[in-house]
Structures are given as C-alpha cells and as structure tokens.
C-alpha positions in Angstrom: 13.6 -18.3 5.5 10.6 -19.3 7.8 7.4 -20.4 6.0 4.8 -20.0 8.7 1.5 -18.8 7.3 0.4 -17.5 10.8 3.5 -16.1 12.5 3.7 -16.1 16.2 2.5 -12.7 17.7 5.7 -12.2 19.6 7.7 -12.4 16.4 5.5 -9.9 14.7 5.8 -7.5 17.6 9.6 -7.8 18.0 10.1 -7.4 14.2 7.9 -4.3 14.2 9.7 -2.9 17.2 13.1 -3.3 15.6 11.8 -1.2 12.7 10.8 1.9 14.7 13.9 3.9 13.6 13.1 3.1 10.0 9.5 3.9 10.5 10.3 7.4 11.7 13.0 8.0 9.0 10.6 6.9 6.3 7.8 9.1 7.7 10.2 12.1 7.8 11.1 11.7 4.1 7.4 11.4 3.1 6.2 14.4 5.2 9.1 16.5 3.9 8.2 15.7 0.3 5.1 18.0 0.1 2.3 16.6 -2.2 -0.7 18.8 -2.5 -3.5 17.3 -4.6 -3.5 20.0 -7.2 0.2 20.1 -7.9 1.1 17.3 -10.3 4.9 18.0 -10.2 4.9 17.6 -6.4 2.8 14.5 -6.6 5.2 12.9 -9.1 8.2 13.7 -6.8 6.4 12.1 -3.8 5.5 9.1 -5.9 9.1 8.6 -6.8 10.1 8.6 -3.1 7.2 6.2 -2.3 8.3 3.8 -5.1 11.8 3.8 -3.7 10.5 3.2 -0.2 8.6 0.1 -1.1 11.5 -1.1 -3.3 13.9 -0.7 -0.3 11.6 -2.1 2.4 9.7 -4.8 0.6 11.7 -5.4 -2.5 9.0 -4.6 -5.1 8.9 -1.9 -7.7 5.6 0.0 -8.4 3.5 -0.2 -11.5 2.7 3.4 -12.3 -1.0 4.0 -13.2 -3.0 7.1 -14.1 -2.5 9.8 -16.7 -2.5 13.3 -15.3 -1.7 12.1 -11.8 0.5 9.2 -10.6 -1.2 6.3 -8.9 1.0 3.5 -7.7 0.2 -0.2 -7.6 2.1 -3.1 -6.1 0.9 -6.8 -6.5 2.3 -9.9 -4.9 1.5 -13.4 -6.3 -1.6 -14.6 -8.0 -3.6 -16.1 -5.2 -7.4 -16.1 -5.6 -7.6 -15.1 -1.9 -6.9 -11.4 -2.3 -6.6 -8.5 0.0 -6.5 -4.8 -1.0 -4.5 -2.2 0.9 -5.7 1.3 0.2 -3.5 4.4 0.8 -3.2 7.9 -0.7 -0.3 10.3 -0.7 -1.9 13.6 -1.7 -2.5 16.1 1.1 -4.5 19.3 1.6 -1.4 21.3 2.4 0.1 23.8 -0.1 3.8 23.7 -1.1 5.7 25.8 1.4 3.8 24.8 4.5 7.0 23.1 5.8 8.5 26.6 6.4 6.3 27.2 9.4 4.9 23.8 10.1 8.1 21.6 9.8 8.4 17.9 10.5 9.2 17.3 14.2 9.3 14.5 16.6 9.1 15.5 20.3 7.6 14.0 23.4 6.3 11.0 21.5 4.5 13.1 18.8 5.3 13.4 15.2 4.0 16.6 13.6 4.0 18.0 10.1 1.7 18.5 7.1 0.2 15.2 6.0 1.8 13.3 8.9 -1.6 11.9 10.2 -3.6 12.1 6.9 -2.1 9.9 5.7 1.6 9.5 5.3 2.0 7.7 8.6 -0.7 5.3 7.3 1.4 4.6 4.2 4.5 3.9 6.3 2.5 1.5 8.5 1.2 -0.4 5.5 4.6 -0.7 3.9 6.4 -1.8 7.1 3.6 -4.3 7.9 4.3 -6.0 4.6 8.0 -5.9 5.4 7.5 -7.5 8.8 5.3 -10.2 7.4 7.8 -10.9 4.7 10.6 -11.0 7.2 8.8 -13.4 9.6 6.9 -15.6 7.2 8.6 -15.4 3.9 7.8 -13.8 0.5 5.0 -16.3 -0.1 3.1 -14.8 2.9 2.4 -11.7 0.7 0.7 -13.8 -2.0 -2.6 -12.2 -2.9 -1.9 -8.7 -1.7 -2.4 -5.5 -3.7 -1.1 -2.2 -2.3 -2.5 1.0 -3.9 -1.2 4.5 -3.3 -3.4 7.1 -5.0 -2.8 10.8 -5.7 -6.3 12.4 -5.6 -8.2 11.1 -2.6 -8.5 14.6 -1.1 -10.1 15.8 -4.4 -12.7 13.0 -4.3 -10.8 10.2 -6.1 -12.1 11.2 -9.5 -9.1 9.9 -11.4 -8.4 6.9 -9.3 -11.9 5.6 -8.6 -11.9 3.2 -11.5 -8.6 1.8 -10.5 -9.7 1.3 -6.9 -12.9 -0.4 -7.9 -11.2 -2.6 -10.4 -8.6 -3.8 -7.9 -11.3 -4.3 -5.2 -13.6 -6.6 -7.2 -13.2 -10.2 -6.0 -11.1 -9.2 -2.9 -11.8 -10.9 0.4 -11.1 -7.6 2.2 -10.2 -4.0 1.7 -8.0 -2.4 4.4 -7.9 1.4 4.5 -5.0 3.2 6.1 -6.7 6.5 7.0 -5.8 7.7 10.5 -7.5 6.0 13.4 -10.2 7.4 15.6 -9.7 8.5 19.1 -7.3 6.2 21.1 -6.8 4.0 18.0 -10.4 3.1 17.3 -11.1 1.5 13.9 -13.5 3.2 11.5 -16.3 0.8 10.8 -18.8 3.2 9.2 -18.5 6.4 7.2 -21.1 8.8 5.9 -21.5 9.1 2.2 -20.5 12.4 0.7 -22.0 14.7 -2.0 -20.9 18.1 -3.2 -23.0 20.5 -5.1 -22.8 24.1 -6.5 -26.1 25.8 -6.9 -25.8 28.6 -9.4 -28.3 31.6 -9.4 -28.4 33.6 -12.6 -29.8 37.1 -12.3 -29.3 40.3 -14.2 -26.7 43.0 -13.5 -27.6 46.8 -13.2 -26.1 49.9 -11.5 -27.1 49.7 -7.9 -27.5 53.5 -7.6 -28.7 54.7 -11.0 -31.2 51.9 -12.0 -31.3 49.1 -9.4 -34.9 48.2 -10.6 -33.6 47.1 -13.9 -31.5 44.3 -12.3 -32.5 40.9 -11.0 -30.6 40.4 -7.7 -29.1 36.8 -7.6 -28.0 37.4 -4.0 -31.6 37.7 -2.8 -32.6 34.4 -4.4 -29.4 32.7 -3.2 -30.3 33.6 0.4 -33.7 31.9 -0.1 -32.1 28.8 -1.6 -29.3 28.7 1.0 -31.9 28.4 3.8 -34.1 26.0 1.8 -31.1 23.7 1.3 -30.0 23.8 4.9 -33.4 22.8 6.0 -32.9 19.4 4.2 -30.6 18.3 7.0 -31.9 15.5 9.3 -29.5 15.2 12.2 -31.6 12.3 13.7 -30.7 10.2 10.6 -27.2 11.5 10.5 -27.8 13.8 7.4 -26.2 17.2 7.2 -26.6 19.7 4.3 -24.1 22.5 4.9 -23.8 25.6 2.8 -20.0 26.3 2.8 -18.8 28.8 0.2 -21.3 31.4 -0.9 -20.4 34.1 -3.4 -22.3 36.8 -5.3 -21.6 39.9 -7.4 -18.6 41.5 -9.0 -18.5 45.0 -7.4 -20.0 46.9 -4.5 -22.2 49.1 -6.6 -23.6 46.5 -9.0 -26.7 44.3 -8.6 -25.2 40.8 -8.7 -26.0 38.8 -11.8 -24.5 35.6 -10.6 -24.4 33.9 -7.1 -23.0 30.5 -6.3 -23.7 28.3 -3.2 -21.4 25.4 -2.4 -23.2 22.6 -0.5 -21.5 19.8 1.4 -23.8 16.9 2.1 -23.1 14.0 4.4 -25.5 11.0 4.9 -25.3 7.8 6.9 -27.8 6.0 4.8 -28.1 5.6 1.0 -31.8 6.5 1.0 -31.0 9.8 2.7 -28.4 10.6 0.0 -31.1 10.0 -2.6 -33.7 12.1 -0.7 -31.4 15.1 -0.5 -30.4 14.8 -4.1 -34.0 14.6 -5.3 -35.0 17.5 -3.1 -32.2 19.7 -4.4 -33.2 18.9 -8.0 -36.8 19.8 -7.3 -35.7 23.0 -5.6 -34.0 24.3 -8.8 -36.8 23.0 -11.0 -39.3 25.4 -9.4 -39.6 28.9 -10.8 -37.6 31.6 -9.0 -40.0 34.2 -7.4 -37.9 37.0 -8.7 -37.1 35.6 -12.1 -33.6 34.2 -11.6 -32.4 31.2 -13.6 -31.3 28.2 -11.4 -28.7 25.5 -12.1 -27.5 22.6 -9.9 -24.0 21.1 -10.6 -22.6 18.0 -8.8 -24.0 15.2 -6.9 -23.1 12.1 -4.7 -19.4 11.3 -4.7 -19.0 8.5 -2.3 -21.9 6.2 -1.0 -22.1 5.5 2.7 -20.0 2.8 4.3 -22.1 0.9 6.8 -21.1 -1.2 9.7 -22.5 -4.2 8.0 -19.6 -4.2 5.6 -17.0 -4.0 8.3 -18.4 -6.1 11.2 -16.7 -9.4 10.4 -13.3 -7.7 9.7 -13.5 -5.7 12.9 -14.0 -8.8 14.9 -11.1 -10.4 13.2 -8.9 -7.4 13.9 -10.0 -7.5 17.6 -9.0 -11.1 17.9 -5.6 -10.5 16.2 -5.1 -7.5 18.5 -5.8 -9.6 21.6 -3.2 -12.2 20.6 -0.7 -9.4 20.4 -1.7 -8.3 23.9 -2.3 -4.7 22.7 -4.8 -2.2 24.1 -8.4 -3.2 23.3 -9.6 -2.0 19.9 -12.7 0.2 19.8 -14.8 1.2 16.8 -16.2 4.5 15.6 -18.5 5.9 12.9 -17.3 9.1 11.3 -18.7 11.8 9.0 -15.7 12.0 6.6 -15.6 9.9 3.5 -12.7 7.8 2.2 -11.9 5.4 -0.5 -13.2 2.8 1.8 -16.7 4.0 0.9 -16.0 3.0 -2.7 -15.0 -0.6 -1.9 -17.8 -1.0 0.7 -20.3 0.0 -2.0 -19.1 -2.9 -4.1 -20.0 -5.3 -1.3 -16.3 -5.8 -0.4 -15.8 -6.3 3.4 -13.9 -3.1 4.3 -12.1 -1.9 7.5 -10.9 1.6 7.8 -8.8 3.6 10.3 -5.8 1.2 10.2 -3.4 4.1 9.9 -1.8 6.2 12.6 -3.0 6.9 16.1 -3.1 10.6 16.4 -5.4 13.4 15.2 -5.7 17.0 13.9 -6.1 16.1 10.2 -6.2 19.2 7.9 -5.2 21.5 10.8 -1.9 22.7 12.4 -2.6 20.3 15.2 -1.9 17.4 12.9 0.0 14.8 14.9 1.0 11.1 15.1 1.7 9.1 18.2 5.1 7.6 17.5 4.6 5.3 20.6 1.8 3.5 18.7 3.5 3.0 15.3 4.9 -0.4 16.3 1.6 -1.6 17.6 -0.2 -0.7 14.4 2.4 -2.4 12.2 2.2 -5.6 14.2 -1.7 -5.4 14.1 -1.8 -5.0 10.3 0.8 -7.7 9.8 -1.1 -10.1 11.9 -4.4 -9.2 10.3 -2.9 -9.8 6.8 -1.6 -13.2 7.9 -5.0 -14.1 9.3 -6.9 -13.0 6.2 -4.6 -14.6 3.7 -4.4 -17.9 5.6 -8.1 -18.3 6.0 -10.2 -17.4 2.9 -13.4 -17.3 4.9 -12.2 -14.7 7.4 -13.8 -11.4 6.9 -16.1 -12.5 4.1 -19.7 -12.1 5.0 -21.0 -12.6 1.5 -21.9 -16.3 2.1 
C-alpha cells in the first residue's frame, strides 16, 4: 500500500470520483433513517447505521459515548499532531417527514430531511477518510478523531464536555456543517444565547372582577419591547422575541406569561452586554406588581475569523492544487459546535460539509455534483494538517 504522507491531488480526485455512487448510496441510507433530536430510539437506530457505515468504509468501529443519547467517537493512532472532525446526526425533522418529503436525487440535487444539515457532511467526512486511507495508507489517518453527536440541534448540552475534551490539544477542528453559498467556508459564527423571561401575575375573572387580577400579558408586552431594543445591528447583535405566550382561557386575566428570546452576537463583549442588561431588566420592580424571572443564558460563544484565518488559507491552497473552483469565506449568524472549539483557542474551520442550502426547510438540498470536490478537499486538507504540525496553528 502506498505510504505517501501528501498524496498527489490527481489521486485524491480520482479516488473521490470513483466513490460517488457509494457517497449517494450512503447519503440515502442516512437520510432515510430519521433522527430527530428529541427521539432517543430514532437516534440510536441512526447511530447503528452510522457505526456500520464507518466500519464498512474505513474499517473502524465506533466507541459509543453518552448516556441518554448516543454520541460516537472514532480515533486513529496516537500522534501528538491531532485533528478533530466534528459532525452531528440529529435533525430538526420529526419522524414521518419522509412520507411527504422523501429522499430524491434529480437534476443534480439530493433532497430530503437532514440531507444538507448535516447528513451529507457526515458522508463527506467518512469518505474523505476512506480516500486518504486508500491513497496514502492507514498510517495517514494517525492523529484523527471523528465525532458524531446526537444533540447539536438542541444546543449540544449532553455532548459539549465530550467535544471540548477531544478538542483540547488539537492542531485543528474541522466542522462538517453545510457550506455557505457556492461552497463558501464558514470562518466566523455568531455566539448564541437563549432565554425565557417569565412574568408572574395574578388570575381573576376577566368579566366579573378584572380589577382583582394582575395582567402578566401587559407587563410581558413592555418587557418584549425592552428586550428587542437591546439589539445592535451595527455590531451584529440581534435580540429576537420568538415564542410569546400568556393566559389559560379567553375570559381569565393571565397570571403567567413567557417570552422566549433568541440572542445572536458577533462579539463576546456584546453577549455579556445583553446578558447583563436582561438581568437588570428583571431585577427592576414591575410597574404593575408582576414577579419577573429570567431563565437561560449564553449557549455558544462567538467564533471569530481570527480562529479560522490560518486554516482557511491552508484550505484555499489545497483547493488550488486540486484545481477546484476558488473557495470563498462567509460569516453566519447560526451557531455550531465549531463555536465551542474556537472558544478553547483551537483553530477551527466550518462549512466543510455539503454545497447546497435550505437547512431546516422543505427546500433542503445538496448538490451531488459537488460531493466529489468536497471529499477531495477534505482528504487533501487532512493530509496537509497531519503532515505539517505547524499548519493551521496560530497559537505560536
């Protein structure tokens, strides 16, 4: 078997191209195994398929981690020069979605629930490992850890410790979320925070004695507007009231109202500013006597371009050697597990998954014509990172 540490680009591309039928078959299997984040039985079934996929394509069985939900880990070798590959197999789609949104492959587009976010990314990661192993031998994978987690769409509460533990000491973290427009890599992500603001009033009959009630909906209106005003678009900060509820019946003064807030911030100091302001807001007395409570907080810190700059340049160089379309970069508002690794100071590059779009919508799609390009790019990037310990490491 060849022992080249940096395989020739043409060999990577040809090996990836030969695998296109397998790529599409594997993607079909994963998409048709529905795996919503909140259904453990479905996640375990999908994890079984994924374990079998990696065993078949790369010859390695998974270590099953996690308690309530299955998180899978594969490690190769014990090299001090380590690279973490991050994927997740949970989706936002409920079981049964396949009935009216089935897997399909027509006119160069794969469609189906979870195809873009991010089951195609998993398939790309697995086949990139298979290509590198085929072209450069088993030792070419020395130092790689592949993680596939089951709760990313819920905020990675159960997998965060595992992700951070595996990331520590790594030269790079590569994240297989879907690419930006035209295949752009994601070099910055906003930090995310989620809150529920609870307003406790007092119920009374809306017709017989409304004056005896304390209307939580009225105070919730005031607080909703106050929270929204904390947005600062010029700094990339958005505070968005999403789900707002109040009351139990149409003829009762509502005693409880809840406001869900989605907060996105491009800078850590903005995340702290909004958090502080919301806590001050609920600490101030209600003008009508409601009790106020704030639950939640920051979930993922911002991922800044500084953590991805060197890796992005390396990916561009590898891409040019493969003679593929020029790689662009993009900053996005959505969070990913890349936010967690970047916060540890680990050089992190995101958006290495499928070229396509429509995440979380019925327009979800993957460009099948770009799957081969992506597999070759990732295989080449891994070879570069594992062969040269300094590449992608901007920590000095």
